[in-house]
LUMMAR-651967 format. One record per residue (C-alpha): residue number from 1; x, y, z. Coordinates in Angstrom, 3 decimals. Layout:
REM LUMMAR-651967
 resi        x        y        z
  NUM        X        Y        Z
...
REM end
This chain:
REM LUMMAR-651967
 resi        x        y        z
    1    0.000    0.000    0.000
    2    1.367    3.440   -0.966
    3    1.011    6.185    1.629
    4    2.397    9.430    0.251
    5    1.215   11.625    3.126
    6    1.265    9.431    6.255
    7    1.924   12.362    8.588
    8   -1.083   14.288    7.298
    9   -3.380   13.538   10.273
   10   -0.867   15.021   12.685
   11    0.062   17.991   10.524
   12   -3.154   19.064    8.849
   13   -6.129   17.404   10.522
   14   -8.228   14.421    9.615
   15   -8.403   11.908    6.801
   16  -11.459   10.690    4.919
   17  -11.589    7.486    2.952
   18  -13.016    6.355   -0.328
   19  -16.697    5.463   -0.584
   20  -17.680    1.800   -0.171
   21  -14.714    1.132    2.111
   22  -15.725   -1.045    5.067
   23  -15.002    0.025    8.647
   24  -12.413   -2.681    9.319
   25  -10.478   -1.600    6.233
   26  -10.613    2.003    7.378
   27   -9.355    1.097   10.853
   28   -6.485   -1.008    9.539
   29   -5.487    1.622    6.991
   30   -5.504    4.398    9.561
   31   -3.534    2.265   11.992
   32   -0.912    1.513    9.348
   33   -0.646    5.176    8.432
   34   -0.361    6.270   12.037
   35    2.729    4.054   12.448
   36    4.245    4.932    9.078
   37    7.249    7.228    8.940
   38    7.730    8.934    5.619
   39   11.306    8.860    4.380
   40   13.083   12.125    3.761
   41   13.958   10.864    0.315
   42   10.311   11.013   -0.702
   43   10.349   14.762   -0.078
   44   13.045   14.984   -2.727
   45   11.124   12.806   -5.201
   46    7.720   11.398   -4.330
   47    7.956    8.072   -6.206
   48   10.657    6.786   -3.874
   49    8.035    5.715   -1.304
   50    5.774    3.966   -3.793
   51    5.545    0.290   -4.706
   52    7.940   -1.008   -7.405
   53    5.117   -1.355   -9.938
   54    3.927    2.210   -9.481
   55    7.469    3.510   -9.374
   56    8.248    1.903  -12.736
   57    5.033    3.252  -14.230
   58    5.584    6.809  -12.952
   59    9.211    6.808  -14.055
   60    8.127    5.888  -17.573
   61    5.329    8.479  -17.503
   62    7.690   11.196  -16.259
   63   10.251   10.302  -18.904
   64    7.773   10.539  -21.765
   65    5.216   13.153  -20.755
   66    7.493   15.586  -18.937
   67   10.297   15.302  -21.480
   68    7.982   16.150  -24.354
   69    6.151   18.840  -22.383
   70    9.393   20.500  -21.306
   71   11.052   20.435  -24.733
   72    7.921   21.680  -26.495
   73    7.380   24.478  -24.020
   74   11.027   25.393  -24.405
   75   10.579   25.663  -28.152
   76    7.317   27.564  -27.700
   77    9.045   30.129  -25.559
   78   11.866   30.402  -28.059
   79    9.262   31.233  -30.687
   80    7.265   33.471  -28.349
   81   10.094   35.561  -26.913
   82   12.373   35.914  -29.919
   83   10.461   38.921  -31.203
   84   11.881   41.150  -28.435
   85   15.418   39.870  -28.975
   86   15.056   40.441  -32.712
   87   13.664   43.939  -32.115
   88   16.707   45.126  -30.156
   89   19.095   43.331  -32.543
   90   18.353   45.104  -35.789
   91   14.746   44.357  -36.715
   92   13.582   47.778  -35.506
   93   15.930   49.554  -37.865
   94   15.556   47.177  -40.835
   95   11.740   47.277  -40.854
   96   11.463   50.914  -39.727
   97    9.459   50.158  -36.589
   98    8.564   53.166  -34.450
   99    6.726   54.133  -31.265
  100    4.746   51.282  -29.723
  101    5.011   48.981  -32.767
  102    6.622   46.245  -30.668
  103    3.703   46.374  -28.233
  104    1.237   45.994  -31.113
  105    3.149   43.055  -32.604
  106    3.115   41.366  -29.214
  107   -0.600   42.112  -28.864
  108   -1.302   40.457  -32.234
  109    0.275   37.244  -30.938
  110   -1.749   37.545  -27.734
  111   -5.019   37.930  -29.662
  112   -4.395   34.687  -31.549
  113   -3.333   32.988  -28.340
  114   -6.541   34.041  -26.591
  115   -8.933   32.919  -29.320
  116   -7.755   29.315  -29.546
  117   -7.373   28.191  -25.938
  118  -10.844   27.213  -24.738
  119  -11.922   25.535  -28.022
  120   -8.670   23.568  -28.117
  121   -8.869   22.474  -24.486
  122  -12.440   21.282  -24.827
  123  -11.507   19.543  -28.066
  124   -8.870   17.356  -26.424
  125  -11.532   15.849  -24.188
  126  -12.856   14.351  -27.443
  127   -9.791   13.742  -29.640
  128   -6.353   12.353  -28.884
  129   -3.961   14.936  -27.377
  130   -1.044   12.905  -28.747
  131   -2.109   13.868  -32.277
  132   -3.552   17.347  -31.805
  133   -0.773   18.937  -29.751
  134    2.235   17.817  -31.877
  135    0.374   18.720  -35.098
  136   -0.146   22.287  -33.875
  137    3.519   22.433  -32.876
  138    4.542   21.635  -36.445
  139    2.285   24.450  -37.633
  140    3.713   27.104  -35.323
  141    7.278   26.120  -36.190
  142    6.578   26.697  -39.900
  143    4.992   30.069  -39.132
  144    8.018   31.046  -37.041
  145   10.318   30.444  -40.004
  146    8.023   32.632  -42.127
  147    8.672   35.561  -39.769
  148   12.141   35.788  -41.307
  149   10.509   36.791  -44.604
  150    8.679   39.779  -43.117
  151    9.138   43.007  -45.047
  152    7.197   45.427  -42.867
  153    5.111   45.954  -39.731
  154    1.943   44.477  -41.308
  155    3.661   41.202  -42.190
  156    4.897   40.830  -38.624
  157    1.456   41.479  -37.143
  158   -0.350   38.968  -39.372
  159    2.163   36.144  -38.958
  160    2.466   36.674  -35.220
  161   -1.318   36.419  -34.890
  162   -1.305   32.954  -36.470
  163    1.742   31.894  -34.430
  164   -0.256   32.782  -31.316
  165   -3.310   30.897  -32.578
  166   -1.270   27.715  -33.138
  167    0.571   28.034  -29.820
  168   -2.706   28.541  -27.922
  169   -3.288   24.800  -28.166
  170   -0.257   23.892  -26.068
  171    0.093   25.235  -22.515
  172   -3.430   24.814  -21.080
  173   -3.750   21.488  -22.899
  174   -0.528   20.154  -21.393
  175   -1.524   21.327  -17.906
  176   -4.849   19.520  -18.338
  177   -3.124   16.331  -19.534
  178   -0.576   16.423  -16.696
  179   -3.450   16.950  -14.267
  180   -5.084   13.812  -15.678
  181   -2.203   11.524  -14.621
  182   -0.792   12.744  -11.288
  183   -1.982   12.947   -7.712
  184   -1.752   16.014   -5.525
  185    1.531   15.154   -3.798
  186    3.017   14.652   -7.299
  187    1.295   17.322   -9.361
  188    2.896   20.553   -8.171
  189    6.421   19.374   -8.990
  190    5.454   18.112  -12.443
  191    3.471   21.208  -13.338
  192    6.381   23.428  -12.323
  193    9.110   21.296  -13.917
  194    7.153   21.719  -17.114
  195    6.742   25.452  -16.491
  196   10.450   26.212  -15.903
  197   10.879   25.881  -19.657
  198    9.279   29.345  -19.818
  199   12.395   30.654  -18.081
  200   14.930   28.501  -19.895
  201   13.435   29.278  -23.323
  202   14.275   32.984  -23.221
  203   17.762   32.095  -21.963
  204   18.344   30.027  -25.082
  205   16.766   32.763  -27.169
  206   19.207   35.325  -25.836
  207   22.223   33.142  -26.543
  208   20.836   32.137  -29.941
  209   20.266   35.757  -30.890
  210   23.810   36.634  -29.856
  211   25.195   33.718  -31.876
  212   22.981   34.563  -34.860
  213   23.911   38.222  -34.788
  214   27.638   37.620  -34.365
  215   28.037   34.492  -36.491
  216   25.292   34.573  -39.127
  217   24.608   38.246  -39.669
  218   24.504   38.858  -43.444
  219   25.239   35.191  -44.231
  220   23.404   34.464  -47.498
  221   22.246   38.057  -47.335
  222   20.104   37.560  -44.224
  223   20.308   39.773  -41.137
  224   21.121   38.128  -37.808
  225   17.612   38.697  -36.425
  226   16.140   36.760  -39.380
  227   18.394   33.811  -38.652
  228   16.948   33.648  -35.130
  229   13.457   32.928  -36.502
  230   14.813   30.309  -38.895
  231   16.849   28.545  -36.211
  232   13.943   28.537  -33.751
  233   11.649   26.961  -36.329
  234   14.190   24.283  -37.224
  235   14.655   23.402  -33.535
  236   10.907   22.981  -32.994
  237   10.087   20.533  -35.807
  238   11.959   17.433  -34.465
  239   10.491   18.044  -30.997
  240    7.009   17.982  -32.519
  241    7.802   14.720  -34.318
  242    9.015   13.249  -31.015
  243    5.626   14.151  -29.548
  244    3.840   11.909  -32.035
  245    5.888    9.015  -30.611
  246    5.929    9.535  -26.825
  247    3.087   11.915  -25.925
  248    0.374    9.997  -24.009
  249   -3.335   10.676  -24.244
  250   -5.511   10.525  -21.123
  251   -5.406    7.465  -18.830
  252   -8.799    6.273  -20.087
  253   -7.965    6.396  -23.819
  254   -4.200    5.846  -24.053
  255   -3.600    2.736  -26.109
  256   -1.571   -0.013  -24.437
  257    1.716   -0.994  -26.052
  258    4.705   -3.174  -25.282
  259    7.289   -0.393  -25.324
  260    5.371    2.452  -23.653
  261    2.425    1.802  -21.338
  262    1.289   -1.761  -20.797
  263   -2.313   -2.650  -20.087
  264   -1.405   -3.306  -16.442
  265    0.211    0.129  -16.114
  266   -2.811    1.843  -17.641
  267   -4.973   -0.025  -15.146
  268   -2.794    1.406  -12.379
  269   -3.191    4.884  -13.875
  270   -6.978    4.669  -14.036
  271   -7.191    3.236  -10.522
  272   -5.011    6.039   -9.160
  273   -7.297    8.670  -10.670
  274  -10.413    6.861   -9.440
  275   -9.010    6.884   -5.897
  276   -8.905   10.679   -5.898
  277  -12.156   11.092   -7.844
  278  -10.459   12.722  -10.841
  279  -12.829   11.505  -13.502
  280  -12.348   10.925  -17.240
  281  -14.335   12.886  -19.858
  282  -18.065   12.251  -20.174
  283  -20.881   13.591  -22.327
  284  -21.507   17.303  -22.755
  285  -24.921   18.257  -21.467
  286  -26.649   21.553  -20.836
  287  -26.463   20.951  -17.099
  288  -22.749   20.178  -17.326
  289  -22.002   23.370  -19.256
  290  -24.069   25.476  -16.849
  291  -22.130   23.793  -14.063
  292  -18.967   25.477  -15.293
  293  -20.399   28.757  -13.995
  294  -22.472   27.746  -10.970
  295  -19.605   26.905   -8.608
  296  -17.072   29.299   -7.143
  297  -13.975   27.809   -8.781
  298  -13.987   29.861  -11.969
  299  -14.678   33.076  -10.044
  300  -11.592   32.831   -7.852
  301   -9.114   30.785   -9.887
  302   -9.455   32.902  -13.035
  303   -8.863   36.258  -11.246
  304   -6.016   34.632   -9.312
  305   -4.320   33.569  -12.524
  306   -5.009   36.871  -14.281
  307   -3.346   38.812  -11.486
  308   -0.388   36.435  -11.301
  309    0.175   36.535  -15.057
  310    0.124   40.319  -15.161
  311    2.160   40.809  -12.012
  312    5.611   40.518  -13.572
  313    5.720   43.573  -15.829
  314    8.797   45.204  -14.237
  315   10.949   42.290  -15.421
  316   10.502   43.418  -19.037
  317   12.179   46.770  -18.351
  318   15.717   45.514  -17.832
  319   16.526   44.975  -21.506
  320   15.339   48.534  -22.303
  321   17.246   49.900  -19.306
  322   20.488   48.411  -20.620
  323   19.836   49.745  -24.115
  324   19.101   53.228  -22.714
  325   22.757   53.596  -21.648
  326   23.778   53.765  -25.318
  327   23.762   57.059  -27.205
  328   24.461   57.861  -30.868
  329   28.039   58.720  -29.878
  330   28.721   56.155  -27.147
  331   28.058   52.425  -26.803
  332   28.037   51.212  -23.206
  333   26.480   47.798  -23.831
  334   26.825   45.789  -27.027
  335   23.897   44.014  -28.679
  336   25.158   40.727  -27.249
  337   25.378   42.138  -23.728
  338   21.881   43.617  -23.953
  339   20.529   40.186  -24.845
  340   22.568   38.182  -22.330
  341   22.667   40.249  -19.126
  342   18.900   40.021  -18.398
  343   19.136   36.230  -18.433
  344   19.972   36.342  -14.722
  345   16.254   36.947  -14.233
  346   15.552   33.570  -15.803
  347   18.038   31.795  -13.561
  348   16.271   33.256  -10.526
  349   12.920   32.141  -11.967
  350   14.086   28.539  -12.458
  351   15.405   28.254   -8.902
  352   12.380   29.852   -7.247
  353    9.826   27.995   -9.404
  354   11.215   24.625   -8.345
  355   11.559   25.781   -4.739
  356    7.893   26.822   -4.595
  357    6.842   23.502   -6.168
  358    8.713   21.300   -3.709
  359    7.557   23.456   -0.801
  360    3.911   23.293   -1.888
  361    3.888   19.525   -2.419
  362    5.677   18.931    0.891
  363    3.156   20.891    2.978
  364    0.161   19.767    0.907
  365   -1.068   23.316    0.247
  366   -0.915   25.647   -2.760
  367   -1.659   29.072   -1.302
  368    1.345   29.755    1.033
  369    3.891   30.129   -1.838
  370    1.509   32.592   -3.505
  371    1.338   34.758   -0.391
  372    5.105   34.693    0.091
  373    5.982   35.404   -3.540
  374    3.326   38.113   -3.841
  375    4.676   39.927   -0.788
  376    8.182   39.731   -2.217
  377    7.044   41.116   -5.567
  378    5.222   44.029   -3.947
  379    8.406   45.053   -2.137
  380   10.515   44.803   -5.318
  381    8.035   46.895   -7.323
  382    8.017   49.642   -4.707
  383   11.824   49.689   -4.562
  384   12.032   49.925   -8.367
  385    9.628   52.863   -8.280
  386   11.755   54.827   -5.803
  387   15.247   53.850   -7.037
  388   16.835   56.291   -9.554
  389   17.642   54.841  -12.983
  390   21.327   55.631  -13.199
  391   22.658   56.645   -9.785
  392   22.288   53.240   -8.085
  393   23.083   50.910  -10.960
  394   24.054   47.836   -8.914
  395   20.952   48.124   -6.760
  396   18.628   48.458   -9.740
  397   20.372   45.572  -11.487
  398   19.713   43.341   -8.455
  399   16.095   44.490   -8.224
  400   15.471   43.591  -11.860
  401   16.895   40.129  -11.237
  402   14.524   39.614   -8.306
  403   11.374   40.549  -10.254
  404   11.001   36.932  -11.388
  405   10.738   35.373   -7.919
  406    6.914   34.972   -8.237
  407    7.012   33.964  -11.919
  408    6.711   30.238  -11.159
  409    3.215   30.399   -9.691
  410    1.586   29.351  -12.978
  411    2.182   25.653  -12.439
  412    0.896   25.738   -8.854
  413   -2.252   27.705   -9.709
  414   -3.171   25.366  -12.554
  415   -2.310   22.327  -10.417
  416   -4.727   23.744   -7.840
  417   -7.370   24.175  -10.554
  418   -6.878   20.553  -11.670
  419   -7.316   19.369   -8.096
  420  -10.328   21.480   -7.195
  421  -12.315   20.568  -10.322
  422  -11.128   16.989  -10.737
  423  -14.576   15.387  -10.443
  424  -15.667   16.911  -13.774
  425  -13.152   16.493  -16.584
  426  -14.822   18.938  -18.978
  427  -15.122   21.563  -16.275
  428  -11.486   21.004  -15.360
  429  -10.469   21.514  -18.979
  430  -12.601   24.643  -19.232
  431  -11.333   26.204  -15.993
  432   -7.663   25.538  -16.792
  433   -8.055   27.082  -20.262
  434  -10.122   29.985  -18.900
  435   -7.386   30.862  -16.416
  436   -4.766   31.115  -19.130
  437   -7.073   32.718  -21.708
  438   -8.376   35.551  -19.533
  439   -4.868   36.225  -18.256
  440   -3.782   36.893  -21.816
  441   -6.928   38.911  -22.578
  442   -5.642   41.304  -19.953
  443   -2.096   40.983  -21.233
  444   -3.250   42.051  -24.695
  445   -3.721   45.636  -23.501
  446   -2.524   46.072  -19.921
  447    1.238   46.178  -20.705
  448    0.593   48.897  -23.283
  449   -1.081   50.978  -20.560
  450    1.293   50.225  -17.682
  451    4.578   49.640  -19.530
  452    4.385   51.553  -22.820
  453    7.565   51.292  -24.814
  454    7.905   55.075  -24.992
  455    8.131   55.216  -21.160
  456   10.710   52.453  -20.824
  457   12.737   51.943  -18.719
  458   11.364   54.303  -16.006
  459    7.675   53.240  -16.188
  460    6.896   54.622  -12.727
  461    3.154   54.022  -12.960
  462    3.748   50.466  -14.136
  463    5.887   49.590  -11.127
  464    3.389   51.093   -8.695
  465    0.402   49.421  -10.368
  466    2.167   46.053  -10.361
  467    2.562   46.255   -6.591
  468   -1.222   46.557   -6.387
  469   -1.709   43.675   -8.825
  470    0.362   41.408   -6.602
  471   -1.695   42.397   -3.581
  472   -4.821   41.392   -5.525
  473   -3.222   38.060   -6.435
  474   -2.610   37.307   -2.759
  475   -6.208   38.228   -1.908
  476   -7.654   35.762   -4.415
  477   -5.202   33.035   -3.357
  478   -6.380   33.327    0.228
  479  -10.039   33.551   -0.838
  480   -9.670   30.325   -2.838
  481   -8.162   28.632    0.205
  482  -10.995   29.828    2.458
  483  -13.633   28.497    0.049
  484  -11.774   25.215   -0.232
  485  -11.663   25.004    3.539
  486  -15.378   25.833    3.744
  487  -16.138   22.944    1.392
  488  -14.003   20.649    3.541
  489  -15.948   21.750    6.631
  490  -19.237   21.022    4.883
  491  -17.888   17.616    3.928
  492  -17.118   16.826    7.564
  493  -20.633   17.808    8.580
  494  -22.060   15.639    5.802
  495  -20.001   12.675    6.924
  496  -21.211   13.010   10.496
  497  -24.778   12.871    9.232
  498  -24.178    9.591    7.391
  499  -25.146    6.396    9.167
  500  -22.442    4.322    7.449
  501  -19.161    5.146    5.685
  502  -20.555    3.608    2.480
  503  -22.629    6.681    1.776
  504  -19.846    9.201    2.143
  505  -19.507   11.824   -0.551
  506  -16.219   13.185   -1.788
  507  -15.047   16.741   -2.024
  508  -13.256   17.881   -5.164
  509   -9.602   18.705   -4.583
  510   -6.748   17.700   -2.306
  511   -6.634   13.998   -3.259
  512   -3.969   11.682   -1.919
  513   -3.062    8.038   -2.435
  514   -5.985    6.055   -1.051
  515   -7.102    8.945    1.137
  516   -8.361   12.466    0.838
  517   -6.757   15.154    2.947
  518   -9.011   17.866    4.319
  519   -7.128   21.032    5.162
  520   -8.160   22.792    8.316
REM end
């Protein structure tokens, strides 16, 4: 028997058990858990306390699903972020871009990204993710290469819109798929391991742009910034082809095979999800669709994600701050330095993202990292607002690096959404996509208001407003926790009213191996 959170009764409260479990089984299980001592190794990696069969299955699943998810997200971020690197590396001058043109090009991508997310996420409850997601990756890689042929602002806007539309199929879909395979003590780490590619992608993009500019500029008559688009597209295509081979579907419709997932392993997968009441897709009905909007989940998780996603604006100012040191008569930072020096922000993001994930899984709660990181971000934003641009260079440099401390909350918020809505697969798909979609609806216009290019790098109002955005993020994180705790309290009352354990109902969220942990 696997017991991933044996110390939960002592740390967090009480345990409830699956329906139809007889009293003797409950007593023996609780007795075994009370004596169990979780190894410290399992805090490092959760599979180390599981049975050999489950450990082999999860190792295979991690190797296939997380490898593909990470590499694809890495390539997506290469394709998503390269526009800024290209802009400061010659594209602005070659295509005669002025004013807020870069903001508008970015907004075009965001518009495409917004439109496709919910339809795509609902679609993968009906078709195989292992076909749909890699196919869209091939499409966006081709479109990325086409960016190198752009002749003017209009070409960039149109192509970037379709790049965003193709890429919209990836991130919420992968978070939904990951949430379909892993339990709560496993999910935060996987969701965040996948998400750190969003930090590593721009790091590669910066180095690639430097290499393209220095080594390929004017090769075959193409500017260095054009080579970046071509290289990014070429990198993405083999990753997409790998996805056709190793990307799983959902536990209920993944086809058994000898070299990937055997029938016995898929049985383990489906049993694990049944134990935590994370259900497979079912039929769409009017009542089901109305149910998307008649519970509190969408009304707290979506604002929470919107505020998180738009709470990192000050990080974008560093590259413009470095460029602002240069004048027509003096070059302080080269193009390569302007692209490379901000990558320290991404290193900080990788470290803190993984730290938040391990911390959250270890304590069995999602909201504490959000409160801690939001408080940190508020302080950094205020300090950036009051620190002069050029008289305290080292201090401002350090502050820019620390703006990415809360940037890893995406994986934890969407893991939380997967857990809280796990009893309805379609609702879970809809809520996960809605979080990401509405965040980018705001991102389509809010950066233009708060961080207009013509006000970079000072953007005083942007830094002040971002402090308020982070306060709002913390408010919704705590509100979500309180509502989750309220539901747990109602569940305890319901259980007390039941004459036998057989009639016990389950609360969505916070599932554990063979048990369900109720926080509070």
